[in-house]
FITORGU-431717 format. One record per atom (N, C-alpha, C): x, y, z; atom name; residue in one letter. Coordinates in steps of 0.001 Angstrom, whole numbers, padded with zeros to 6 digits, always signed. Example, Ala and Ser with C-alpha at 12.3 -4.5 7.8 and 13.67 -1.06 7.14 Angstrom:
<sites>
x / y / z / atom / type
+013190 / -005690 / +007800 / N / A
+012300 / -004500 / +007800 / CA / A
+013200 / -003300 / +007800 / C / A
+012850 / -002250 / +007080 / N / S
+013670 / -001060 / +007140 / CA / S
+012900 / +000030 / +007870 / C / S
</sites>
This chain:
<sites>
x / y / z / atom / type
+026589 / +032669 / -015070 / N / M
+026708 / +033238 / -013754 / CA / M
+028186 / +033485 / -013468 / C / M
+028547 / +034671 / -013122 / N / L
+029954 / +035032 / -012963 / CA / L
+030584 / +034446 / -011707 / C / L
+029845 / +034331 / -010637 / N / N
+030430 / +033866 / -009385 / CA / N
+030178 / +032375 / -009147 / C / N
+029984 / +031639 / -010206 / N / K
+029699 / +030211 / -010079 / CA / K
+030985 / +029454 / -009726 / C / K
+030969 / +028723 / -008590 / N / P
+032173 / +027975 / -008217 / CA / P
+032350 / +026747 / -009101 / C / P
+033592 / +026221 / -009121 / N / K
+033849 / +024995 / -009866 / CA / K
+033048 / +023860 / -009243 / C / K
+032683 / +022877 / -010085 / N / Y
+031902 / +021740 / -009608 / CA / Y
+032732 / +020895 / -008651 / C / Y
+032144 / +020544 / -007536 / N / S
+032757 / +019642 / -006566 / CA / S
+031651 / +018810 / -005956 / C / S
+031762 / +017496 / -006068 / N / I
+030704 / +016634 / -005542 / CA / I
+030535 / +016831 / -004042 / C / I
+031625 / +017092 / -003345 / N / F
+031548 / +017280 / -001895 / CA / F
+030881 / +018604 / -001545 / C / F
+031271 / +019658 / -002239 / N / A
+030656 / +020964 / -001983 / CA / A
+029191 / +020952 / -002380 / C / A
+028878 / +020361 / -003526 / N / N
+027484 / +020321 / -003973 / CA / N
+026620 / +019495 / -003034 / C / N
+027173 / +018407 / -002507 / N / T
+026432 / +017611 / -001522 / CA / T
+026187 / +018432 / -000261 / C / T
+027180 / +019190 / +000157 / N / R
+027025 / +020050 / +001332 / CA / R
+025936 / +021087 / +001090 / C / R
+025903 / +021684 / -000106 / N / Y
+024865 / +022667 / -000433 / CA / Y
+023475 / +022022 / -000379 / C / Y
+023372 / +020806 / -000901 / N / A
+022086 / +020103 / -000897 / CA / A
+021627 / +019831 / +000529 / C / A
+022543 / +019413 / +001382 / N / I
+022194 / +019138 / +002785 / CA / I
+021810 / +020430 / +003500 / C / I
+022509 / +021516 / +003192 / N / Q
+022145 / +022816 / +003765 / CA / Q
+020735 / +023219 / +003334 / C / Q
+020406 / +022955 / +002071 / N / G
+019066 / +023266 / +001576 / CA / G
+017999 / +022446 / +002284 / C / G
+018256 / +021139 / +002452 / N / L
+017313 / +020287 / +003187 / CA / L
+017152 / +020764 / +004623 / C / L
+018261 / +021110 / +005245 / N / S
+018224 / +021599 / +006622 / CA / S
+017392 / +022869 / +006729 / C / S
+017580 / +023777 / +005779 / N / D
+016802 / +025020 / +005786 / CA / D
+015318 / +024742 / +005587 / C / D
+014996 / +023827 / +004667 / N / L
+013591 / +023468 / +004457 / CA / L
+012975 / +022912 / +005735 / C / L
+013707 / +022045 / +006416 / N / L
+013195 / +021459 / +007659 / CA / L
+013002 / +022514 / +008742 / C / L
+013888 / +023505 / +008781 / N / K
+013799 / +024555 / +009803 / CA / K
+012692 / +025559 / +009523 / C / K
+012470 / +025854 / +008238 / N / T
+011613 / +027000 / +007911 / CA / T
+010269 / +026653 / +007291 / C / T
+010118 / +025446 / +006775 / N / E
+008889 / +025101 / +006052 / CA / E
+008085 / +024052 / +006823 / C / E
+007010 / +024485 / +007459 / N / S
+006179 / +023542 / +008223 / CA / S
+005540 / +022500 / +007303 / C / S
+005215 / +022876 / +006086 / N / S
+004637 / +021916 / +005139 / CA / S
+005631 / +020802 / +004837 / C / S
+006902 / +021155 / +004658 / N / F
+007926 / +020159 / +004364 / CA / F
+008093 / +019202 / +005540 / C / F
+008078 / +019754 / +006762 / N / R
+008177 / +018890 / +007952 / CA / R
+006998 / +017926 / +008022 / C / R
+005804 / +018405 / +007736 / N / L
+004617 / +017546 / +007753 / CA / L
+004738 / +016455 / +006692 / C / L
+005229 / +016805 / +005523 / N / E
+005373 / +015820 / +004454 / CA / E
+006463 / +014792 / +004781 / C / E
+007502 / +015203 / +005492 / N / I
+008514 / +014247 / +005972 / CA / I
+007868 / +013284 / +006958 / C / I
+007013 / +013795 / +007830 / N / L
+006304 / +012937 / +008782 / CA / L
+005435 / +011921 / +008048 / C / L
+004739 / +012366 / +007011 / N / V
+003930 / +011454 / +006196 / CA / V
+004820 / +010371 / +005587 / C / V
+005982 / +010762 / +005085 / N / L
+006921 / +009794 / +004518 / CA / L
+007348 / +008769 / +005569 / C / L
+007645 / +009238 / +006782 / N / L
+008084 / +008329 / +007843 / CA / L
+006983 / +007352 / +008249 / C / L
+005737 / +007775 / +008162 / N / V
+004610 / +006876 / +008428 / CA / V
+004402 / +005929 / +007251 / C / V
+004602 / +006435 / +006041 / N / A
+004350 / +005643 / +004836 / CA / A
+005378 / +004534 / +004635 / C / A
+006618 / +004772 / +005010 / N / I
+007674 / +003785 / +004752 / CA / I
+007363 / +002425 / +005369 / C / I
+006994 / +002335 / +006660 / N / P
+006658 / +001003 / +007195 / CA / P
+005449 / +000369 / +006502 / C / P
+004497 / +001184 / +006130 / N / I
+003328 / +000662 / +005408 / CA / I
+003780 / +000057 / +004087 / C / I
+004608 / +000787 / +003364 / N / I
+005110 / +000303 / +002077 / CA / I
+005885 / -000998 / +002256 / C / I
+006703 / -001067 / +003285 / N / I
+007536 / -002252 / +003507 / CA / I
+006681 / -003484 / +003809 / C / I
+005652 / -003316 / +004631 / N / F
+004932 / -004476 / +005146 / CA / F
+003667 / -004872 / +004396 / C / F
+003198 / -004031 / +003449 / N / I
+001998 / -004441 / +002710 / CA / I
+002360 / -005506 / +001680 / C / I
+001367 / -006309 / +001360 / N / D
+001578 / -007401 / +000404 / CA / D
+001269 / -006911 / -001009 / C / D
+002221 / -006205 / -001581 / N / K
+002094 / -005679 / -002946 / CA / K
+003396 / -005971 / -003682 / C / K
+003343 / -005881 / -005000 / N / S
+004551 / -006126 / -005799 / CA / S
+005573 / -005018 / -005553 / C / S
+006812 / -005315 / -005905 / N / M
+007878 / -004325 / -005753 / CA / M
+007587 / -003089 / -006592 / C / M
+007014 / -003264 / -007768 / N / L
+006678 / -002133 / -008626 / CA / L
+005617 / -001247 / -007971 / C / L
+004607 / -001867 / -007383 / N / E
+003564 / -001083 / -006695 / CA / E
+004161 / -000334 / -005511 / C / E
+005050 / -000991 / -004768 / N / K
+005707 / -000325 / -003643 / CA / K
+006552 / +000853 / -004120 / C / K
+007184 / +000671 / -005273 / N / L
+007976 / +001757 / -005839 / CA / L
+007089 / +002945 / -006203 / C / L
+005933 / +002687 / -006765 / N / F
+004993 / +003766 / -007085 / CA / F
+004536 / +004487 / -005807 / C / F
+004239 / +003730 / -004757 / N / L
+003815 / +004338 / -003495 / CA / L
+004910 / +005243 / -002939 / C / L
+006134 / +004722 / -002889 / N / F
+007259 / +005500 / -002367 / CA / F
+007535 / +006724 / -003239 / C / F
+007548 / +006522 / -004539 / N / S
+007845 / +007623 / -005468 / CA / S
+006807 / +008731 / -005384 / C / S
+005564 / +008368 / -005158 / N / S
+004520 / +009393 / -005084 / CA / S
+004736 / +010314 / -003885 / C / S
+005210 / +009754 / -002764 / N / I
+005497 / +010582 / -001583 / CA / I
+006757 / +011417 / -001823 / C / I
+007769 / +010810 / -002426 / N / M
+009009 / +011542 / -002704 / CA / M
+008755 / +012696 / -003676 / C / M
+007849 / +012490 / -004634 / N / L
+007520 / +013554 / -005578 / CA / L
+006969 / +014780 / -004842 / C / L
+006164 / +014547 / -003830 / N / I
+005629 / +015659 / -003037 / CA / I
+006777 / +016459 / -002427 / C / I
+007774 / +015762 / -001878 / N / L
+008912 / +016452 / -001263 / CA / L
+009705 / +017246 / -002300 / C / L
+009895 / +016676 / -003475 / N / V
+010625 / +017366 / -004546 / CA / V
+009878 / +018644 / -004941 / C / V
+008581 / +018517 / -005149 / N / V
+007797 / +019683 / -005578 / CA / V
+007751 / +020733 / -004470 / C / V
+007660 / +020293 / -003225 / N / E
+007664 / +021234 / -002097 / CA / E
+008990 / +021981 / -002020 / C / E
+010098 / +021297 / -002269 / N / A
+011406 / +021955 / -002267 / CA / A
+011484 / +022998 / -003383 / C / A
+010995 / +022652 / -004557 / N / I
+010984 / +023608 / -005673 / CA / I
+010084 / +024796 / -005341 / C / I
+008942 / +024521 / -004740 / N / N
+008034 / +025594 / -004333 / CA / N
+008713 / +026520 / -003324 / C / N
+009448 / +025942 / -002384 / N / G
+010178 / +026766 / -001421 / CA / G
+011206 / +027654 / -002105 / C / G
+011889 / +027116 / -003107 / N / A
+012865 / +027906 / -003853 / CA / A
+012179 / +029050 / -004602 / C / A
+011049 / +028751 / -005238 / N / V
+010296 / +029790 / -005958 / CA / V
+009878 / +030894 / -004988 / C / V
+009362 / +030511 / -003833 / N / E
+008911 / +031510 / -002857 / CA / E
+010065 / +032396 / -002390 / C / E
+011225 / +031793 / -002153 / N / R
+012369 / +032582 / -001697 / CA / R
+012841 / +033559 / -002788 / C / R
+012900 / +033095 / -004015 / N / V
+013334 / +033971 / -005104 / CA / V
+012333 / +035107 / -005296 / C / V
+011057 / +034797 / -005239 / N / V
+010028 / +035833 / -005386 / CA / V
+010164 / +036858 / -004269 / C / V
+010374 / +036406 / -003041 / N / D
+010534 / +037335 / -001915 / CA / D
+011789 / +038198 / -002082 / C / D
+012833 / +037618 / -002681 / N / L
+014078 / +038354 / -002893 / CA / L
+013895 / +039474 / -003913 / C / L
+013270 / +039157 / -005044 / N / V
+013166 / +040150 / -006123 / CA / V
+011968 / +041076 / -005970 / C / V
+011005 / +040706 / -005133 / N / S
+009817 / +041537 / -004965 / CA / S
+009414 / +041578 / -003495 / C / S
+010175 / +042339 / -002677 / N / P
+009882 / +042374 / -001233 / CA / P
+008500 / +042944 / -000903 / C / P
+008025 / +043883 / -001710 / N / E
+006685 / +044421 / -001471 / CA / E
+005682 / +043648 / -002335 / C / E
+004422 / +043794 / -001999 / N / Y
+003389 / +043030 / -002698 / CA / Y
+003377 / +043365 / -004186 / C / Y
+003278 / +042321 / -004975 / N / N
+003160 / +042458 / -006419 / CA / N
+002242 / +041336 / -006886 / C / N
+001292 / +041672 / -007746 / N / E
+000324 / +040679 / -008206 / CA / E
+001003 / +039495 / -008899 / C / E
+001996 / +039763 / -009729 / N / L
+002700 / +038672 / -010414 / CA / L
+003481 / +037792 / -009429 / C / L
+004040 / +038413 / -008402 / N / A
+004739 / +037638 / -007377 / CA / A
+003760 / +036699 / -006679 / C / A
+002587 / +037207 / -006390 / N / G
+001553 / +036367 / -005771 / CA / G
+001134 / +035225 / -006683 / C / G
+001023 / +035508 / -007968 / N / K
+000653 / +034459 / -008920 / CA / K
+001749 / +033401 / -009032 / C / K
+003014 / +033815 / -008965 / N / A
+004118 / +032847 / -009011 / CA / A
+004062 / +031926 / -007789 / C / A
+003822 / +032514 / -006633 / N / K
+003712 / +031695 / -005414 / CA / K
+002494 / +030774 / -005480 / C / K
+001386 / +031272 / -006002 / N / D
+000190 / +030441 / -006151 / CA / D
+000435 / +029276 / -007102 / C / D
+001190 / +029525 / -008168 / N / A
+001506 / +028454 / -009112 / CA / A
+002343 / +027375 / -008435 / C / A
+003308 / +027785 / -007620 / N / G
+004109 / +026817 / -006869 / CA / G
+003255 / +026005 / -005917 / C / G
+002339 / +026670 / -005236 / N / S
+001424 / +025967 / -004330 / CA / S
+000519 / +025011 / -005094 / C / S
+000116 / +025403 / -006278 / N / S
-000712 / +024526 / -007113 / CA / S
+000054 / +023269 / -007495 / C / S
+001331 / +023408 / -007788 / N / A
+002152 / +022246 / -008124 / CA / A
+002219 / +021273 / -006947 / C / A
+002350 / +021804 / -005747 / N / V
+002357 / +020946 / -004552 / CA / V
+001009 / +020240 / -004417 / C / V
-000071 / +020986 / -004599 / N / F
-001409 / +020404 / -004499 / CA / F
-001599 / +019283 / -005525 / C / F
-001132 / +019508 / -006739 / N / I
-001262 / +018488 / -007780 / CA / I
-000462 / +017247 / -007413 / C / I
+000744 / +017422 / -006882 / N / S
+001555 / +016257 / -006507 / CA / S
+000912 / +015485 / -005354 / C / S
+000307 / +016186 / -004417 / N / I
-000404 / +015516 / -003324 / CA / I
-001615 / +014771 / -003867 / C / I
-002355 / +015396 / -004764 / N / S
-003523 / +014742 / -005368 / CA / S
-003114 / +013480 / -006118 / C / S
-002022 / +013553 / -006843 / N / L
-001516 / +012382 / -007559 / CA / L
-001165 / +011262 / -006585 / C / L
-000504 / +011614 / -005481 / N / A
-000143 / +010608 / -004481 / CA / A
-001390 / +009956 / -003892 / C / A
-002404 / +010742 / -003613 / N / V
-003652 / +010193 / -003060 / CA / V
-004284 / +009217 / -004048 / C / V
-004296 / +009574 / -005314 / N / V
-004858 / +008673 / -006338 / CA / V
-004038 / +007392 / -006423 / C / V
-002724 / +007513 / -006475 / N / I
-001859 / +006325 / -006563 / CA / I
-002074 / +005412 / -005363 / C / I
-002059 / +005979 / -004159 / N / W
-002265 / +005168 / -002963 / CA / W
-003649 / +004533 / -002967 / C / W
-004664 / +005312 / -003365 / N / G
-006013 / +004787 / -003410 / CA / G
-006150 / +003624 / -004371 / C / G
-005615 / +003758 / -005560 / N / V
-005709 / +002703 / -006569 / CA / V
-004953 / +001453 / -006129 / C / V
-003733 / +001631 / -005623 / N / I
-002914 / +000464 / -005263 / CA / I
-003443 / -000227 / -004007 / C / I
-003889 / +000531 / -003031 / N / L
-004352 / -000107 / -001796 / CA / L
-005774 / -000655 / -001902 / C / L
-006541 / -000132 / -002849 / N / W
-007911 / -000625 / -002992 / CA / W
-007900 / -001783 / -003932 / C / W
</sites>
């Protein structure tokens, strides 16, 4: 990439925070998943489970946020390169949505197994 700036931990952290801020402003799914995380954290803290089980519970929710962020990036890039409808663009967005669905399904299974 020709216009790639030099690496700076401060600048890169700022870019990451800007990305999170944009996700919170523009993605209702991401906001809902943050709400789920905020509800899940006290549950994770106060349930009587091993630290490893708590780590799995927390990680499963965080994975959803990671996949949702990647899905948001895919959607933005697709919209940038294909402003009008294109079947492949739709399939790319559907694949991103499928990844989110799979991560949510995994979290449900993990929570179900550990809490049951």
